C-alpha positions as CSV (number, residue, x, y, z in Angstrom):
1,M,0.0,0.0,0.0
2,K,1.3,3.4,-0.9
3,P,-1.1,6.2,0.1
4,Y,-1.1,9.4,-2.0
5,S,-2.6,11.6,0.7
6,S,-4.4,11.6,4.0
7,V,-7.4,13.3,5.5
8,V,-8.2,13.7,9.2
9,F,-11.8,14.3,10.0
10,F,-13.0,16.4,13.0
11,P,-16.6,16.8,14.3
12,C,-17.9,20.4,14.5
13,T,-21.1,22.0,15.7
14,D,-21.6,24.7,13.0
15,I,-20.2,24.0,9.6
16,A,-20.8,27.5,8.3
17,K,-18.7,29.0,11.2
18,T,-16.0,26.4,10.5
19,V,-15.9,27.2,6.8
20,H,-15.7,30.9,7.6
21,F,-12.7,30.3,10.0
22,Y,-10.7,27.8,7.9
23,H,-11.4,29.2,4.4
24,D,-12.2,32.9,4.8
25,L,-9.9,33.8,7.8
26,L,-7.0,31.3,7.5
27,G,-7.2,31.1,3.7
28,L,-7.2,27.3,3.4
29,R,-8.5,26.1,0.0
30,I,-11.7,24.0,0.0
31,D,-10.6,20.8,-1.6
32,S,-14.1,19.3,-1.7
33,Q,-17.6,19.5,-0.2
34,Q,-19.2,16.1,0.2
35,S,-22.5,17.4,1.6
36,D,-23.9,20.5,3.2
37,S,-22.3,19.4,6.4
38,L,-18.9,18.1,5.3
39,Y,-16.0,20.1,3.9
40,I,-12.4,19.1,3.3
41,F,-9.6,21.8,3.4
42,D,-6.2,21.6,1.8
43,T,-3.4,22.6,4.1
44,G,-0.8,22.3,1.4
45,A,0.7,19.3,3.1
46,G,-2.4,17.2,3.9
47,F,-6.2,17.6,4.4
48,W,-8.5,18.4,7.3
49,G,-12.1,17.4,7.1
50,F,-14.8,18.9,9.2
51,C,-18.3,17.4,9.6
52,Q,-21.3,18.6,11.4
53,Y,-22.6,15.1,12.2
54,K,-26.4,14.5,12.4
55,D,-25.9,12.4,15.6
56,G,-24.8,15.4,17.6
57,R,-21.2,14.1,18.0
58,P,-19.2,16.6,20.1
59,P,-16.0,18.3,18.9
60,L,-12.7,16.8,20.0
61,S,-11.5,20.1,21.3
62,G,-10.7,21.7,24.6
63,P,-7.7,21.2,26.9
64,Q,-7.5,17.5,26.3
65,G,-8.6,17.6,22.6
66,A,-7.0,17.8,19.2
67,C,-4.5,20.4,18.1
68,L,-4.1,21.1,14.4
69,S,-0.6,22.3,13.5
70,V,0.7,24.0,10.4
71,N,4.4,24.0,9.9
72,L,6.0,27.1,8.5
73,S,9.5,27.6,7.1
74,S,10.8,30.2,9.6
75,S,10.1,32.0,12.8
76,E,9.7,35.2,10.7
77,E,6.9,33.5,8.8
78,V,5.2,32.5,12.1
79,L,5.3,36.2,13.2
80,E,4.0,37.4,9.8
81,K,1.1,34.9,10.1
82,Y,0.4,36.0,13.6
83,E,0.3,39.7,12.6
84,E,-2.1,38.8,9.7
85,L,-4.5,36.9,12.0
86,K,-4.3,38.3,15.5
87,D,-7.1,40.8,15.0
88,R,-9.3,38.5,13.0
89,C,-9.3,35.3,15.1
90,T,-9.3,34.4,18.8
91,V,-5.7,34.1,19.9
92,F,-5.2,31.3,22.5
93,R,-1.5,32.0,23.0
94,G,0.8,34.5,21.2
95,P,4.1,33.8,19.6
96,A,6.6,32.1,21.9
97,K,9.3,29.5,22.1
98,H,7.7,26.3,23.5
99,P,9.1,25.4,26.9
100,D,9.2,21.7,26.2
101,F,9.6,21.3,22.5
102,P,12.0,22.9,19.9
103,V,9.3,25.0,18.3
104,F,8.4,28.7,18.0
105,S,4.6,29.0,17.6
106,F,1.3,30.7,18.3
107,F,-2.1,29.2,18.8
108,L,-5.6,30.2,17.7
109,S,-8.9,28.9,18.8
110,D,-11.4,27.9,16.1
111,P,-15.2,28.2,16.6
112,D,-15.4,24.8,18.3
113,G,-12.3,25.4,20.5
114,Y,-9.9,23.4,18.5
115,L,-6.4,24.7,18.9
116,V,-4.8,25.7,15.6
117,E,-1.0,26.1,15.9
118,F,1.3,27.9,13.4
119,Q,4.8,26.7,14.2
120,N,8.4,26.6,13.0
121,V,10.6,23.7,14.2
122,Q,13.8,25.1,15.7
123,D,17.2,23.2,15.4
């Protein structure tokens, strides 16, 4: 087996707010829409799918939930992205070197409380 791509799916509570956040604010391209309640976004290095499930499935967010991370090529690029988004999105934590891992990053919170990290791995 040789996969050519991968998609990770996340439950959400309001697909319209989710599309606004990931497409309109973060600028991710919509790769496909499989129904009125399921969108797949292209991160440039993989795919994130969000679905507003009819069974009321709760998001996997919060302090013990999923963190979605985008790797950028430099700390400067992380700072540029932060400046672009800080007044348009809810900032969970501003740019900083992580105390336990060799990364420089900042975190946003999406409409369901998923943490979205923009990071640069430091040597």
